[in-house]
C-alpha positions as CSV (number, residue, x, y, z in Angstrom):
1,M,23.8,106.4,-81.4
2,L,25.1,104.0,-78.8
3,K,28.7,104.8,-79.9
4,T,28.0,108.5,-79.5
5,T,26.5,107.9,-76.0
6,L,29.5,105.9,-74.9
7,C,31.9,108.6,-76.1
8,V,30.0,111.2,-74.2
9,L,29.8,109.1,-71.1
10,A,33.5,108.4,-71.2
11,L,34.4,112.1,-71.5
12,C,31.9,113.2,-68.9
13,A,32.2,110.5,-66.3
14,A,36.0,110.5,-66.0
15,P,36.2,114.0,-64.5
16,L,33.3,113.3,-62.2
17,V,34.9,110.1,-60.8
18,A,38.2,111.9,-60.3
19,A,36.6,114.9,-58.6
20,A,36.5,113.1,-55.4
21,Q,40.3,112.8,-55.6
22,H,41.3,116.1,-57.2
23,S,39.8,119.5,-57.7
24,G,40.5,121.0,-61.1
25,D,44.2,120.3,-61.2
26,A,46.3,122.2,-63.6
27,L,49.1,120.3,-65.3
28,P,52.7,121.3,-65.2
29,S,53.7,122.7,-68.6
30,P,55.9,120.1,-70.3
31,T,59.3,121.0,-71.7
32,G,58.9,121.7,-75.4
33,S,55.1,122.2,-75.3
34,S,55.3,125.2,-77.6
35,Q,55.4,124.5,-81.4
36,S,55.7,127.0,-84.2
37,L,54.5,126.4,-87.7
38,G,54.6,129.4,-90.1
39,D,52.5,132.1,-88.5
40,L,50.9,129.7,-85.9
41,V,52.1,129.2,-82.4
42,L,50.7,126.1,-80.5
43,T,51.0,125.9,-76.8
44,D,49.8,124.1,-73.7
45,G,48.8,120.8,-75.3
46,F,47.1,118.4,-72.9
47,S,44.7,115.5,-72.5
48,R,43.2,113.7,-69.6
49,A,43.8,110.2,-68.2
50,T,41.2,107.8,-69.3
51,L,39.4,105.0,-67.6
52,P,40.3,101.4,-68.6
53,N,38.7,100.5,-72.0
54,A,37.5,104.1,-72.6
55,P,36.9,104.5,-76.3
56,V,37.6,108.2,-76.5
57,A,39.5,111.1,-75.1
58,G,39.7,114.8,-75.6
59,G,42.8,116.8,-76.7
60,F,43.3,120.4,-76.0
61,V,45.7,123.1,-77.2
62,T,46.0,126.8,-77.7
63,I,46.6,128.1,-81.2
64,T,47.7,131.7,-81.9
65,N,47.8,133.0,-85.4
66,T,50.4,135.8,-85.5
67,G,50.0,136.3,-89.2
68,S,47.8,138.5,-91.4
69,A,46.0,135.6,-93.1
70,D,43.3,133.3,-91.7
71,D,44.1,129.6,-91.4
72,R,42.1,126.6,-90.6
73,L,42.7,123.4,-88.6
74,I,41.5,120.8,-91.1
75,A,42.7,117.4,-89.8
76,A,44.3,115.6,-86.9
77,R,45.7,112.1,-86.3
78,S,47.4,110.2,-83.5
79,D,49.0,106.8,-83.1
80,V,47.0,106.3,-79.9
81,A,43.6,106.6,-81.7
82,G,41.9,105.0,-84.7
83,H,40.9,108.5,-85.8
84,V,40.8,112.0,-84.5
85,E,38.2,114.6,-85.2
86,V,37.9,118.4,-84.5
87,H,34.8,118.9,-82.4
88,E,32.8,121.7,-80.8
89,M,30.6,121.6,-77.7
90,A,28.0,124.5,-77.6
91,M,24.8,125.3,-75.8
92,E,21.7,125.2,-78.0
93,G,19.0,126.5,-75.7
94,Q,19.3,124.4,-72.6
95,V,21.0,121.5,-74.3
96,M,24.8,121.0,-74.7
97,R,25.5,119.6,-78.1
98,M,28.8,118.1,-79.3
99,R,29.4,117.9,-83.1
100,G,32.3,117.3,-85.4
101,L,33.5,120.2,-87.6
102,P,34.0,118.5,-91.0
103,E,35.0,121.9,-92.6
104,G,37.6,122.4,-89.9
105,L,38.2,125.0,-87.2
106,P,39.0,128.6,-88.4
107,I,42.1,130.2,-86.9
108,P,41.6,133.9,-87.7
109,A,44.6,136.1,-88.4
110,G,45.9,137.9,-85.3
111,E,43.7,135.9,-82.9
112,T,44.0,133.0,-80.5
113,V,41.8,129.9,-80.5
114,T,41.8,127.7,-77.4
115,L,40.7,124.1,-77.6
116,K,39.5,123.4,-74.1
117,P,37.1,121.2,-72.1
118,G,33.6,122.3,-72.8
119,G,34.4,124.1,-76.1
120,Y,36.4,123.3,-79.2
121,H,38.5,120.1,-78.8
122,L,40.2,117.2,-80.5
123,M,38.2,114.0,-80.1
124,L,40.6,111.0,-80.1
125,M,38.3,108.1,-81.0
126,D,38.8,104.4,-81.0
127,L,41.6,104.6,-78.5
128,R,44.2,101.9,-78.9
129,Q,45.5,102.2,-75.3
130,P,44.5,104.0,-72.1
131,L,45.9,107.5,-71.6
132,T,47.9,107.4,-68.4
133,E,48.5,110.4,-66.2
134,G,52.1,111.7,-66.4
135,E,52.7,110.3,-69.9
136,T,52.7,112.3,-73.2
137,V,51.1,111.4,-76.5
138,S,51.5,113.2,-79.8
139,V,48.9,114.4,-82.2
140,T,49.6,115.5,-85.7
141,L,47.7,118.6,-86.7
142,T,47.1,119.7,-90.3
143,F,46.3,123.3,-91.2
144,E,45.0,124.5,-94.5
145,R,47.8,127.2,-95.0
146,A,50.6,126.4,-92.5
147,G,50.8,122.7,-93.1
148,T,51.4,119.9,-90.6
149,V,52.9,119.9,-87.1
150,E,53.3,117.3,-84.4
151,M,52.1,118.5,-81.0
152,P,52.8,116.7,-77.7
153,L,49.8,116.4,-75.3
154,V,50.8,115.8,-71.6
155,I,48.3,113.5,-69.9
156,G,47.0,114.9,-66.7
157,A,44.4,113.8,-64.1
158,S,41.1,112.7,-65.6
159,N,39.6,116.0,-64.4
160,A,42.4,118.3,-65.5
161,T,41.2,121.6,-66.9
162,A,44.4,123.2,-68.1
163,V,48.2,123.1,-68.2
164,A,50.1,125.7,-66.1
165,G,49.6,129.1,-67.5
166,Q,46.0,128.5,-68.5
167,S,43.0,129.3,-66.3
168,A,42.3,126.1,-64.3
169,G,38.9,125.3,-63.0
170,Q,37.0,126.7,-66.0
171,S,36.2,123.4,-67.6
172,G,32.9,124.6,-69.1
173,H,31.0,121.8,-67.3
174,D,30.2,123.8,-64.1
175,G,26.4,123.8,-63.6
176,M,25.8,121.8,-66.7
177,D,22.9,119.3,-66.8
178,H,24.6,116.3,-68.4
179,G,21.3,114.4,-68.5
180,A,20.0,117.1,-70.9
181,M,22.9,116.7,-73.4
182,D,22.1,115.8,-77.0
183,H,25.1,114.6,-78.9
184,G,23.4,114.1,-82.2
185,K,24.8,115.7,-85.4
């Protein structure tokens, strides 16, 4: 329970601290930020700078399935984290809940799924180093049908909501009562 609370505080506090310095900055789109794997096209990978000793960070990417068969994001890993999980944040009544998706994240045929702040995301846990604005880290994503691909995540400000080309300022945290959050599984 304490570990979950610390994870949530790290993810929620960093954008609030940085809000005094920035206002929903969009990140420049890094060269080579588009990856193709079979029928999947992955774009706009980013993460946020972390505070010193932060145990977790979020990873975000847009995945388009151009094929006629559904796929599923079933695993992720990164050298900067002890482990990586696919998570979802969703409102249940008046409470925002974050939970892992042990069965993975469906990527329906012909559709786009966006991992973004306040929604589906990668949870990089047990960080081995701080994530520093301006740097890039890699995550390896494994899909049920398409296989495995390495995706760069550009590190933006601790309150970044998107890379260039995505809608900035829609973090999913606006008007949210973080005190009412329940992060139990």
